[in-house]
N, C-alpha and C positions, 0 to 999 in steps of 0.2 A: 619435667623440671620447668624452673623456673627463665622464664626469662633476662634473673642477675646473671645464668649460671649457665645458657648458649651464646652470650655475651663473649663472658669469660672464654669458655672455649673455641668462639670464633677467634679470637686477638692471638688466646694464648699456644694456637698448632699453626696461623696465621704466622704472629711475628714475633715467635718468639721471646718476651719481653724479658726482661729481669725486676721487673716491678710495675706493676697493675695492681691497681685500684676500680671496681665498679659496689657503685655509690650508687643508692635508688631517695630518689629524693624524689621521688613523687609527694612525698602526705607534704612536703611541701608548697607545693601547686591547691592545695583545696581550697576547694572557694572560688578559682581561677575557670573564667570557662573563655571554648576557645571558639571559638568564629568558626561557622562554617566543617564540624566533626559534628556526624551526626553518635558516634558513640562519648563523646565528651559531650555532652550539651552543660548536662551540670556535675562534673566532677566531684568527685568527693574526700581526694588526697588517697584511695585504697588505688589498687592493679599494679604492674608494675610500666611506668607510663616513660614519668622526668629520669637522667640518668644521666652520671658524672663520673667519664672517663680517666684519670693518672697512669702516663702508662710512659715506662722504658723501655727503649732496643736498641740495639743497631739498629737494623732495617730503618732506620728513620736516618741513620748514614746521611748528609750535602740531601736533606729537601730538605724543602721550605715549612714554614708552617700550614698555607693550604695543603700543598702533596703530601702533606701529612692529616689531618684531614679531608680533604677526600680520598685516601684505600680505604681510613679509618671506616668513613662510611659507605664504601664500597662492599667493607665489610661486614657486615650490620648492614644491608640492603635491603634484609625478610626483614630485623627484626623491628626496623624502623616507617615497611611498607606494610608491618603485624600491629603495630599496637604502642610501639615505641615515638615520644606523642615530641618526648625532645633527648636530644643527649650531648656533653655541653665534653668536648675532646683535648687535651691536657698530651701532649703526644712529643720528647722527645729524645735524645737518643742517648749513654749514657756517655756518663759526664756536663752533659751539656746543664746547663741551672733549673728547676722547672718553676713551669707558674706557676700560681695558688691565683684560684677568681669564680 
């Protein structure tokens, strides 16, 4: 199973999103040097290491942006410890304006 699929499954299972988009942005980081990381010393853009998550879930009602990010990071702790180098999170509740960035 791909990293992207594991991220999708974890978020769907825990947050029951009404919308979910997991975007592999690894190719955008080719040529970047990751200081202090053995397995990314000469990153070529291959593999699944950089992701953007856009998620809309009722579970986020009443939570701050920081709390939403902490929740997503906690759910994906295994992926973050196992090879995902970067995770951009855009989390909102239904009816809220979404942020693109």
